[in-house]
DRENROKE-748903 format. One line per field, with one value per atom (N, C-alpha, C): residue number from 1; residue in three letters; chain; atom name; x negated, y, z. Coordinates in steps of 0.05 Angstrom, whole numbers, plus 5000, padded with zeros to 4 digits. Layout:
N
seq: [NUM | ...]
type: [ALA | ...]
mol: [A | ...]
atom: [CA | ...]
xx: [X | ...]
yy: [Y | ...]
zz: [Z | ...]
//
This chain:
146
seq: [1 | 1 | 1 | 2 | 2 | 2 | 3 | 3 | 3 | 4 | 4 | 4 | 5 | 5 | 5 | 6 | 6 | 6 | 7 | 7 | 7 | 8 | 8 | 8 | 9 | 9 | 9 | 10 | 10 | 10 | 11 | 11 | 11 | 12 | 12 | 12 | 13 | 13 | 13 | 14 | 14 | 14 | 15 | 15 | 15 | 16 | 16 | 16 | 17 | 17 | 17 | 18 | 18 | 18 | 19 | 19 | 19 | 20 | 20 | 20 | 21 | 21 | 21 | 22 | 22 | 22 | 23 | 23 | 23 | 24 | 24 | 24 | 25 | 25 | 25 | 26 | 26 | 26 | 27 | 27 | 27 | 28 | 28 | 28 | 29 | 29 | 29 | 30 | 30 | 30 | 31 | 31 | 31 | 32 | 32 | 32 | 33 | 33 | 33 | 34 | 34 | 34 | 35 | 35 | 35 | 36 | 36 | 36 | 37 | 37 | 37 | 38 | 38 | 38 | 39 | 39 | 39 | 40 | 40 | 40 | 41 | 41 | 41 | 42 | 42 | 42 | 43 | 43 | 43 | 44 | 44 | 44 | 45 | 45 | 45 | 46 | 46 | 46 | 47 | 47 | 47 | 48 | 48 | 48 | 49 | 49 | 49 | 50 | 50 | 50 | 51 | 51 | 51 | 52 | 52 | 52 | 53 | 53 | 53 | 54 | 54 | 54 | 55 | 55 | 55 | 56 | 56 | 56 | 57 | 57 | 57 | 58 | 58 | 58 | 59 | 59 | 59 | 60 | 60 | 60 | 61 | 61 | 61 | 62 | 62 | 62 | 63 | 63 | 63 | 64 | 64 | 64 | 65 | 65 | 65 | 66 | 66 | 66 | 67 | 67 | 67 | 68 | 68 | 68 | 69 | 69 | 69 | 70 | 70 | 70 | 71 | 71 | 71 | 72 | 72 | 72 | 73 | 73 | 73 | 74 | 74 | 74 | 75 | 75 | 75 | 76 | 76 | 76 | 77 | 77 | 77 | 78 | 78 | 78 | 79 | 79 | 79 | 80 | 80 | 80 | 81 | 81 | 81 | 82 | 82 | 82 | 83 | 83 | 83 | 84 | 84 | 84 | 85 | 85 | 85 | 86 | 86 | 86 | 87 | 87 | 87 | 88 | 88 | 88 | 89 | 89 | 89 | 90 | 90 | 90 | 91 | 91 | 91 | 92 | 92 | 92 | 93 | 93 | 93 | 94 | 94 | 94 | 95 | 95 | 95 | 96 | 96 | 96 | 97 | 97 | 97 | 98 | 98 | 98 | 99 | 99 | 99 | 100 | 100 | 100 | 101 | 101 | 101 | 102 | 102 | 102 | 103 | 103 | 103 | 104 | 104 | 104 | 105 | 105 | 105 | 106 | 106 | 106 | 107 | 107 | 107 | 108 | 108 | 108 | 109 | 109 | 109 | 110 | 110 | 110 | 111 | 111 | 111 | 112 | 112 | 112 | 113 | 113 | 113 | 114 | 114 | 114 | 115 | 115 | 115 | 116 | 116 | 116 | 117 | 117 | 117 | 118 | 118 | 118 | 119 | 119 | 119 | 120 | 120 | 120 | 121 | 121 | 121 | 122 | 122 | 122 | 123 | 123 | 123 | 124 | 124 | 124 | 125 | 125 | 125 | 126 | 126 | 126 | 127 | 127 | 127 | 128 | 128 | 128 | 129 | 129 | 129 | 130 | 130 | 130 | 131 | 131 | 131 | 132 | 132 | 132 | 133 | 133 | 133 | 134 | 134 | 134 | 135 | 135 | 135 | 136 | 136 | 136 | 137 | 137 | 137 | 138 | 138 | 138 | 139 | 139 | 139 | 140 | 140 | 140 | 141 | 141 | 141 | 142 | 142 | 142 | 143 | 143 | 143 | 144 | 144 | 144 | 145 | 145 | 145 | 146 | 146 | 146]
type: [MET | MET | MET | ALA | ALA | ALA | ASP | ASP | ASP | ARG | ARG | ARG | THR | THR | THR | ARG | ARG | ARG | TYR | TYR | TYR | TYR | TYR | TYR | GLU | GLU | GLU | GLU | GLU | GLU | ARG | ARG | ARG | LEU | LEU | LEU | TYR | TYR | TYR | ARG | ARG | ARG | LEU | LEU | LEU | ALA | ALA | ALA | ARG | ARG | ARG | SER | SER | SER | PRO | PRO | PRO | ILE | ILE | ILE | ARG | ARG | ARG | ASN | ASN | ASN | ALA | ALA | ALA | VAL | VAL | VAL | GLY | GLY | GLY | LEU | LEU | LEU | VAL | VAL | VAL | GLY | GLY | GLY | ARG | ARG | ARG | SER | SER | SER | LEU | LEU | LEU | ALA | ALA | ALA | GLY | GLY | GLY | ARG | ARG | ARG | SER | SER | SER | ALA | ALA | ALA | THR | THR | THR | SER | SER | SER | ARG | ARG | ARG | GLY | GLY | GLY | ALA | ALA | ALA | SER | SER | SER | ARG | ARG | ARG | GLY | GLY | GLY | ALA | ALA | ALA | ARG | ARG | ARG | PRO | PRO | PRO | ALA | ALA | ALA | LEU | LEU | LEU | ALA | ALA | ALA | ALA | ALA | ALA | ARG | ARG | ARG | ARG | ARG | ARG | LEU | LEU | LEU | VAL | VAL | VAL | LEU | LEU | LEU | SER | SER | SER | SER | SER | SER | PRO | PRO | PRO | PRO | PRO | PRO | PRO | PRO | PRO | PRO | PRO | PRO | LEU | LEU | LEU | PRO | PRO | PRO | ARG | ARG | ARG | GLN | GLN | GLN | ARG | ARG | ARG | HIS | HIS | HIS | ARG | ARG | ARG | LEU | LEU | LEU | TYR | TYR | TYR | HIS | HIS | HIS | SER | SER | SER | ALA | ALA | ALA | PHE | PHE | PHE | ARG | ARG | ARG | ARG | ARG | ARG | TYR | TYR | TYR | ALA | ALA | ALA | PRO | PRO | PRO | ALA | ALA | ALA | PRO | PRO | PRO | TYR | TYR | TYR | ALA | ALA | ALA | GLY | GLY | GLY | ARG | ARG | ARG | ALA | ALA | ALA | VAL | VAL | VAL | LEU | LEU | LEU | LEU | LEU | LEU | ARG | ARG | ARG | GLY | GLY | GLY | GLU | GLU | GLU | GLU | GLU | GLU | GLU | GLU | GLU | PRO | PRO | PRO | ALA | ALA | ALA | TYR | TYR | TYR | ARG | ARG | ARG | PRO | PRO | PRO | ASP | ASP | ASP | GLN | GLN | GLN | GLY | GLY | GLY | TRP | TRP | TRP | SER | SER | SER | ARG | ARG | ARG | ILE | ILE | ILE | LEU | LEU | LEU | PRO | PRO | PRO | ARG | ARG | ARG | LEU | LEU | LEU | GLN | GLN | GLN | VAL | VAL | VAL | GLU | GLU | GLU | VAL | VAL | VAL | ILE | ILE | ILE | PRO | PRO | PRO | GLY | GLY | GLY | ASN | ASN | ASN | HIS | HIS | HIS | LEU | LEU | LEU | THR | THR | THR | SER | SER | SER | ILE | ILE | ILE | THR | THR | THR | ARG | ARG | ARG | HIS | HIS | HIS | VAL | VAL | VAL | ASP | ASP | ASP | VAL | VAL | VAL | LEU | LEU | LEU | ALA | ALA | ALA | ASN | ASN | ASN | ARG | ARG | ARG | LEU | LEU | LEU | GLU | GLU | GLU | GLN | GLN | GLN | ILE | ILE | ILE | LEU | LEU | LEU | ARG | ARG | ARG | GLN | GLN | GLN | ALA | ALA | ALA | GLU | GLU | GLU | GLU | GLU | GLU | THR | THR | THR | PRO | PRO | PRO]
mol: [A | A | A | A | A | A | A | A | A | A | A | A | A | A | A | A | A | A | A | A | A | A | A | A | A | A | A | A | A | A | A | A | A | A | A | A | A | A | A | A | A | A | A | A | A | A | A | A | A | A | A | A | A | A | A | A | A | A | A | A | A | A | A | A | A | A | A | A | A | A | A | A | A | A | A | A | A | A | A | A | A | A | A | A | A | A | A | A | A | A | A | A | A | A | A | A | A | A | A | A | A | A | A | A | A | A | A | A | A | A | A | A | A | A | A | A | A | A | A | A | A | A | A | A | A | A | A | A | A | A | A | A | A | A | A | A | A | A | A | A | A | A | A | A | A | A | A | A | A | A | A | A | A | A | A | A | A | A | A | A | A | A | A | A | A | A | A | A | A | A | A | A | A | A | A | A | A | A | A | A | A | A | A | A | A | A | A | A | A | A | A | A | A | A | A | A | A | A | A | A | A | A | A | A | A | A | A | A | A | A | A | A | A | A | A | A | A | A | A | A | A | A | A | A | A | A | A | A | A | A | A | A | A | A | A | A | A | A | A | A | A | A | A | A | A | A | A | A | A | A | A | A | A | A | A | A | A | A | A | A | A | A | A | A | A | A | A | A | A | A | A | A | A | A | A | A | A | A | A | A | A | A | A | A | A | A | A | A | A | A | A | A | A | A | A | A | A | A | A | A | A | A | A | A | A | A | A | A | A | A | A | A | A | A | A | A | A | A | A | A | A | A | A | A | A | A | A | A | A | A | A | A | A | A | A | A | A | A | A | A | A | A | A | A | A | A | A | A | A | A | A | A | A | A | A | A | A | A | A | A | A | A | A | A | A | A | A | A | A | A | A | A | A | A | A | A | A | A | A | A | A | A | A | A | A | A | A | A | A | A | A | A | A | A | A | A | A | A | A | A | A | A | A | A | A | A | A | A | A | A | A | A | A | A | A | A | A | A | A | A | A | A | A | A | A | A | A | A | A | A | A | A | A | A | A | A | A | A]
atom: [N | CA | C | N | CA | C | N | CA | C | N | CA | C | N | CA | C | N | CA | C | N | CA | C | N | CA | C | N | CA | C | N | CA | C | N | CA | C | N | CA | C | N | CA | C | N | CA | C | N | CA | C | N | CA | C | N | CA | C | N | CA | C | N | CA | C | N | CA | C | N | CA | C | N | CA | C | N | CA | C | N | CA | C | N | CA | C | N | CA | C | N | CA | C | N | CA | C | N | CA | C | N | CA | C | N | CA | C | N | CA | C | N | CA | C | N | CA | C | N | CA | C | N | CA | C | N | CA | C | N | CA | C | N | CA | C | N | CA | C | N | CA | C | N | CA | C | N | CA | C | N | CA | C | N | CA | C | N | CA | C | N | CA | C | N | CA | C | N | CA | C | N | CA | C | N | CA | C | N | CA | C | N | CA | C | N | CA | C | N | CA | C | N | CA | C | N | CA | C | N | CA | C | N | CA | C | N | CA | C | N | CA | C | N | CA | C | N | CA | C | N | CA | C | N | CA | C | N | CA | C | N | CA | C | N | CA | C | N | CA | C | N | CA | C | N | CA | C | N | CA | C | N | CA | C | N | CA | C | N | CA | C | N | CA | C | N | CA | C | N | CA | C | N | CA | C | N | CA | C | N | CA | C | N | CA | C | N | CA | C | N | CA | C | N | CA | C | N | CA | C | N | CA | C | N | CA | C | N | CA | C | N | CA | C | N | CA | C | N | CA | C | N | CA | C | N | CA | C | N | CA | C | N | CA | C | N | CA | C | N | CA | C | N | CA | C | N | CA | C | N | CA | C | N | CA | C | N | CA | C | N | CA | C | N | CA | C | N | CA | C | N | CA | C | N | CA | C | N | CA | C | N | CA | C | N | CA | C | N | CA | C | N | CA | C | N | CA | C | N | CA | C | N | CA | C | N | CA | C | N | CA | C | N | CA | C | N | CA | C | N | CA | C | N | CA | C | N | CA | C | N | CA | C | N | CA | C | N | CA | C | N | CA | C | N | CA | C | N | CA | C | N | CA | C | N | CA | C | N | CA | C | N | CA | C | N | CA | C | N | CA | C | N | CA | C | N | CA | C | N | CA | C | N | CA | C | N | CA | C | N | CA | C | N | CA | C | N | CA | C | N | CA | C | N | CA | C | N | CA | C]
xx: [4983 | 5000 | 4981 | 4961 | 4940 | 4932 | 4932 | 4931 | 4949 | 4974 | 4998 | 4997 | 4994 | 4994 | 4971 | 4945 | 4925 | 4934 | 4949 | 4956 | 4971 | 4993 | 5011 | 4997 | 4977 | 4962 | 4946 | 4933 | 4921 | 4938 | 4961 | 4979 | 4990 | 4995 | 5006 | 4979 | 4958 | 4933 | 4929 | 4930 | 4928 | 4950 | 4974 | 4996 | 4995 | 4982 | 4975 | 4959 | 4944 | 4920 | 4921 | 4945 | 4952 | 4968 | 4970 | 4984 | 5012 | 5022 | 5052 | 5050 | 5030 | 5030 | 5046 | 5046 | 5064 | 5090 | 5101 | 5126 | 5134 | 5115 | 5118 | 5121 | 5103 | 5106 | 5131 | 5141 | 5166 | 5188 | 5189 | 5210 | 5206 | 5186 | 5182 | 5192 | 5184 | 5193 | 5222 | 5233 | 5266 | 5278 | 5263 | 5278 | 5275 | 5247 | 5247 | 5264 | 5269 | 5289 | 5317 | 5325 | 5350 | 5352 | 5330 | 5333 | 5332 | 5319 | 5314 | 5342 | 5356 | 5383 | 5400 | 5400 | 5419 | 5412 | 5389 | 5385 | 5392 | 5390 | 5396 | 5370 | 5366 | 5344 | 5338 | 5358 | 5356 | 5344 | 5336 | 5321 | 5288 | 5281 | 5256 | 5242 | 5260 | 5249 | 5235 | 5211 | 5197 | 5192 | 5209 | 5207 | 5182 | 5164 | 5135 | 5118 | 5118 | 5102 | 5112 | 5137 | 5147 | 5145 | 5143 | 5133 | 5109 | 5090 | 5063 | 5059 | 5074 | 5071 | 5079 | 5096 | 5112 | 5091 | 5074 | 5053 | 5027 | 5022 | 4996 | 4975 | 4955 | 4931 | 4909 | 4911 | 4889 | 4903 | 4886 | 4895 | 4911 | 4929 | 4946 | 4925 | 4927 | 4909 | 4915 | 4901 | 4909 | 4928 | 4938 | 4959 | 4939 | 4954 | 4936 | 4939 | 4919 | 4910 | 4938 | 4949 | 4970 | 4996 | 5001 | 5019 | 5020 | 4994 | 4991 | 4993 | 4985 | 4993 | 5018 | 5032 | 5062 | 5076 | 5070 | 5078 | 5072 | 5049 | 5040 | 5055 | 5058 | 5076 | 5098 | 5111 | 5142 | 5142 | 5127 | 5128 | 5128 | 5108 | 5095 | 5128 | 5142 | 5165 | 5185 | 5191 | 5216 | 5222 | 5244 | 5252 | 5281 | 5284 | 5309 | 5330 | 5353 | 5370 | 5382 | 5392 | 5401 | 5424 | 5428 | 5446 | 5463 | 5488 | 5500 | 5509 | 5510 | 5520 | 5503 | 5512 | 5497 | 5477 | 5452 | 5428 | 5415 | 5404 | 5391 | 5357 | 5340 | 5313 | 5305 | 5298 | 5285 | 5255 | 5242 | 5211 | 5201 | 5183 | 5164 | 5149 | 5149 | 5135 | 5109 | 5094 | 5066 | 5053 | 5076 | 5071 | 5063 | 5044 | 5033 | 5056 | 5066 | 5087 | 5075 | 5068 | 5062 | 5082 | 5107 | 5134 | 5151 | 5163 | 5182 | 5207 | 5210 | 5226 | 5215 | 5191 | 5174 | 5181 | 5195 | 5197 | 5226 | 5240 | 5265 | 5287 | 5284 | 5305 | 5312 | 5287 | 5291 | 5313 | 5316 | 5338 | 5361 | 5360 | 5379 | 5385 | 5406 | 5410 | 5422 | 5435 | 5448 | 5430 | 5407 | 5387 | 5382 | 5387 | 5384 | 5361 | 5342 | 5316 | 5319 | 5316 | 5313 | 5288 | 5273 | 5245 | 5255 | 5235 | 5239 | 5211 | 5211 | 5185 | 5167 | 5145 | 5127 | 5115 | 5105 | 5098 | 5119 | 5106 | 5123 | 5120 | 5106 | 5106 | 5118 | 5108 | 5123 | 5147 | 5155 | 5188 | 5206 | 5197 | 5213 | 5206 | 5184 | 5176 | 5176 | 5160 | 5159 | 5183 | 5193 | 5211 | 5240 | 5246 | 5265 | 5293 | 5294 | 5314 | 5322 | 5305 | 5314 | 5319 | 5307 | 5315 | 5347 | 5351 | 5381 | 5401 | 5393 | 5413 | 5416 | 5395 | 5394 | 5411 | 5408 | 5423 | 5456 | 5459 | 5489 | 5502 | 5488 | 5499 | 5498 | 5483 | 5488 | 5506 | 5515 | 5538 | 5563 | 5561 | 5586 | 5593 | 5575 | 5578 | 5591 | 5575 | 5588 | 5612 | 5623 | 5654 | 5670 | 5659 | 5683 | 5682 | 5662 | 5661 | 5672 | 5687 | 5696 | 5674]
yy: [4976 | 5002 | 5025 | 5024 | 5046 | 5056 | 5036 | 5043 | 5059 | 5049 | 5064 | 5093 | 5095 | 5124 | 5141 | 5131 | 5146 | 5153 | 5134 | 5136 | 5162 | 5161 | 5184 | 5211 | 5208 | 5232 | 5243 | 5227 | 5236 | 5247 | 5239 | 5250 | 5276 | 5282 | 5303 | 5325 | 5317 | 5332 | 5345 | 5322 | 5326 | 5346 | 5348 | 5358 | 5389 | 5392 | 5417 | 5433 | 5417 | 5433 | 5429 | 5421 | 5419 | 5442 | 5447 | 5473 | 5474 | 5451 | 5449 | 5465 | 5470 | 5483 | 5507 | 5523 | 5550 | 5537 | 5514 | 5513 | 5501 | 5487 | 5483 | 5509 | 5522 | 5548 | 5567 | 5564 | 5576 | 5566 | 5534 | 5521 | 5522 | 5530 | 5537 | 5563 | 5584 | 5611 | 5609 | 5594 | 5593 | 5580 | 5562 | 5547 | 5564 | 5577 | 5596 | 5620 | 5627 | 5652 | 5643 | 5616 | 5607 | 5601 | 5589 | 5583 | 5617 | 5634 | 5663 | 5673 | 5672 | 5680 | 5668 | 5644 | 5626 | 5635 | 5643 | 5645 | 5676 | 5692 | 5721 | 5733 | 5749 | 5769 | 5787 | 5796 | 5815 | 5812 | 5780 | 5776 | 5773 | 5784 | 5785 | 5764 | 5745 | 5724 | 5733 | 5721 | 5731 | 5707 | 5706 | 5687 | 5682 | 5701 | 5700 | 5680 | 5685 | 5670 | 5642 | 5642 | 5612 | 5594 | 5607 | 5593 | 5586 | 5601 | 5596 | 5570 | 5569 | 5541 | 5516 | 5521 | 5497 | 5486 | 5505 | 5497 | 5483 | 5460 | 5452 | 5463 | 5470 | 5482 | 5464 | 5440 | 5423 | 5395 | 5376 | 5350 | 5345 | 5330 | 5328 | 5309 | 5316 | 5302 | 5271 | 5252 | 5228 | 5225 | 5198 | 5196 | 5193 | 5205 | 5197 | 5171 | 5161 | 5130 | 5113 | 5125 | 5119 | 5113 | 5132 | 5136 | 5115 | 5114 | 5092 | 5065 | 5059 | 5030 | 5026 | 5042 | 5042 | 5034 | 5045 | 5042 | 5017 | 5006 | 4977 | 4960 | 4965 | 4944 | 4943 | 4962 | 4963 | 4945 | 4950 | 4946 | 4912 | 4903 | 4875 | 4858 | 4871 | 4864 | 4866 | 4881 | 4884 | 4860 | 4850 | 4829 | 4836 | 4840 | 4848 | 4826 | 4835 | 4816 | 4805 | 4778 | 4764 | 4780 | 4775 | 4792 | 4770 | 4761 | 4739 | 4749 | 4772 | 4785 | 4777 | 4780 | 4780 | 4799 | 4795 | 4814 | 4806 | 4826 | 4824 | 4830 | 4817 | 4826 | 4828 | 4854 | 4855 | 4856 | 4838 | 4833 | 4835 | 4850 | 4857 | 4833 | 4825 | 4797 | 4797 | 4821 | 4828 | 4823 | 4831 | 4825 | 4800 | 4796 | 4769 | 4765 | 4737 | 4725 | 4700 | 4702 | 4681 | 4667 | 4675 | 4665 | 4685 | 4672 | 4691 | 4706 | 4699 | 4713 | 4735 | 4738 | 4756 | 4753 | 4728 | 4722 | 4730 | 4748 | 4755 | 4732 | 4713 | 4693 | 4681 | 4688 | 4677 | 4696 | 4721 | 4733 | 4741 | 4739 | 4739 | 4715 | 4694 | 4671 | 4672 | 4693 | 4695 | 4709 | 4710 | 4726 | 4713 | 4733 | 4726 | 4739 | 4729 | 4740 | 4743 | 4767 | 4775 | 4781 | 4776 | 4779 | 4800 | 4824 | 4843 | 4847 | 4856 | 4864 | 4880 | 4877 | 4901 | 4896 | 4916 | 4913 | 4937 | 4945 | 4958 | 4987 | 4995 | 5023 | 5022 | 5006 | 5003 | 4995 | 4979 | 4972 | 4992 | 5015 | 5040 | 5065 | 5054 | 5077 | 5066 | 5049 | 5036 | 5016 | 5000 | 4980 | 4990 | 5014 | 5029 | 5016 | 5015 | 5005 | 4979 | 4962 | 4932 | 4935 | 4945 | 4953 | 4959 | 4980 | 4994 | 4968 | 4956 | 4941 | 4910 | 4911 | 4884 | 4895 | 4921 | 4936 | 4937 | 4942 | 4942 | 4910 | 4897 | 4862 | 4860 | 4866 | 4859 | 4871 | 4901 | 4910 | 4902 | 4890 | 4884 | 4856 | 4838 | 4814 | 4818 | 4838 | 4843 | 4859 | 4868 | 4880 | 4854 | 4837 | 4815 | 4791 | 4788 | 4766 | 4783 | 4770 | 4782 | 4777]
zz: [4995 | 4997 | 5002 | 5010 | 5012 | 4985 | 4965 | 4937 | 4927 | 4931 | 4920 | 4929 | 4956 | 4965 | 4952 | 4952 | 4938 | 4911 | 4898 | 4874 | 4870 | 4885 | 4880 | 4894 | 4913 | 4923 | 4898 | 4882 | 4858 | 4835 | 4831 | 4813 | 4819 | 4844 | 4853 | 4852 | 4857 | 4857 | 4825 | 4807 | 4783 | 4767 | 4778 | 4771 | 4779 | 4806 | 4809 | 4792 | 4781 | 4768 | 4737 | 4728 | 4702 | 4692 | 4660 | 4651 | 4663 | 4667 | 4679 | 4704 | 4721 | 4747 | 4745 | 4722 | 4721 | 4723 | 4713 | 4713 | 4738 | 4753 | 4781 | 4799 | 4793 | 4809 | 4806 | 4780 | 4775 | 4785 | 4792 | 4803 | 4831 | 4843 | 4869 | 4880 | 4860 | 4868 | 4863 | 4843 | 4845 | 4864 | 4880 | 4901 | 4922 | 4928 | 4949 | 4948 | 4929 | 4925 | 4932 | 4927 | 4931 | 4959 | 4975 | 5004 | 5020 | 5008 | 5020 | 5018 | 4992 | 4999 | 5015 | 5016 | 5033 | 5065 | 5070 | 5097 | 5105 | 5081 | 5083 | 5082 | 5064 | 5057 | 5077 | 5090 | 5115 | 5134 | 5138 | 5163 | 5157 | 5130 | 5123 | 5107 | 5099 | 5079 | 5064 | 5053 | 5026 | 5007 | 4987 | 4972 | 4962 | 4947 | 4940 | 4956 | 4984 | 5001 | 5001 | 5004 | 5010 | 4985 | 4959 | 4933 | 4933 | 4947 | 4947 | 4962 | 4980 | 5000 | 4982 | 4969 | 4950 | 4931 | 4917 | 4896 | 4907 | 4898 | 4915 | 4900 | 4923 | 4916 | 4927 | 4940 | 4944 | 4946 | 4948 | 4948 | 4980 | 4977 | 5003 | 5020 | 5046 | 5064 | 5066 | 5071 | 5081 | 5103 | 5098 | 5121 | 5150 | 5171 | 5195 | 5203 | 5213 | 5217 | 5232 | 5249 | 5269 | 5246 | 5234 | 5214 | 5193 | 5184 | 5165 | 5175 | 5201 | 5209 | 5212 | 5223 | 5229 | 5202 | 5179 | 5153 | 5144 | 5145 | 5137 | 5153 | 5181 | 5198 | 5191 | 5184 | 5177 | 5148 | 5131 | 5104 | 5104 | 5122 | 5123 | 5140 | 5154 | 5169 | 5158 | 5133 | 5120 | 5103 | 5101 | 5094 | 5078 | 5053 | 5037 | 5042 | 5048 | 5047 | 5022 | 5021 | 5000 | 4983 | 4961 | 4945 | 4926 | 4935 | 4923 | 4893 | 4888 | 4858 | 4841 | 4811 | 4790 | 4785 | 4779 | 4775 | 4754 | 4735 | 4712 | 4715 | 4710 | 4712 | 4681 | 4670 | 4650 | 4648 | 4636 | 4638 | 4609 | 4608 | 4586 | 4581 | 4554 | 4543 | 4551 | 4547 | 4549 | 4582 | 4599 | 4629 | 4635 | 4654 | 4661 | 4683 | 4677 | 4693 | 4702 | 4728 | 4741 | 4752 | 4756 | 4760 | 4742 | 4719 | 4702 | 4719 | 4743 | 4757 | 4775 | 4773 | 4793 | 4822 | 4830 | 4854 | 4865 | 4853 | 4862 | 4861 | 4854 | 4856 | 4883 | 4903 | 4926 | 4945 | 4935 | 4948 | 4928 | 4903 | 4881 | 4869 | 4880 | 4866 | 4840 | 4832 | 4811 | 4787 | 4789 | 4774 | 4747 | 4725 | 4698 | 4688 | 4677 | 4672 | 4640 | 4627 | 4601 | 4592 | 4573 | 4566 | 4541 | 4541 | 4522 | 4509 | 4489 | 4477 | 4489 | 4489 | 4501 | 4531 | 4542 | 4569 | 4584 | 4608 | 4625 | 4616 | 4597 | 4582 | 4556 | 4541 | 4514 | 4511 | 4530 | 4529 | 4528 | 4539 | 4542 | 4527 | 4509 | 4489 | 4460 | 4451 | 4422 | 4418 | 4441 | 4439 | 4450 | 4451 | 4468 | 4449 | 4427 | 4413 | 4420 | 4424 | 4431 | 4460 | 4477 | 4505 | 4506 | 4492 | 4491 | 4481 | 4457 | 4453 | 4472 | 4484 | 4506 | 4530 | 4540 | 4560 | 4552 | 4526 | 4516 | 4516 | 4509 | 4510 | 4542 | 4558 | 4587 | 4597 | 4592 | 4604 | 4590 | 4567 | 4557 | 4568 | 4574 | 4589 | 4618 | 4629 | 4658 | 4658 | 4639 | 4637 | 4632 | 4613 | 4607 | 4630 | 4645 | 4663 | 4693 | 4707 | 4733 | 4752]
//
């Protein structure tokens, strides 16, 4: 999980330094202006200062050690409850599948696995037409069966 946290920290850090930063600042100023309006500008709210706080200017600090341990402890103990309803897993054919159901059948007894072309990214970019057709079929079947 530490890798995932670090991944998102790096993404936020890069976003703050990208050309889109101006758009982020604009959104921040807009949100700050709205919150200042809702609190009442008469109380001295300063939207420009609030907006500067919303825009990332440095990498986010790492999680404190105690919070990090609590998160991992909760993550290890979490056990999703089984779901008896019908579920569909769309899996890219280029993704490694040590278990075709990716382990989901343990909690989803009525799992249907559909293999679509591509990998995690290309299935929603290059092969989006195949994905859309498959989704339409799945939704049509769901409407037909109670």
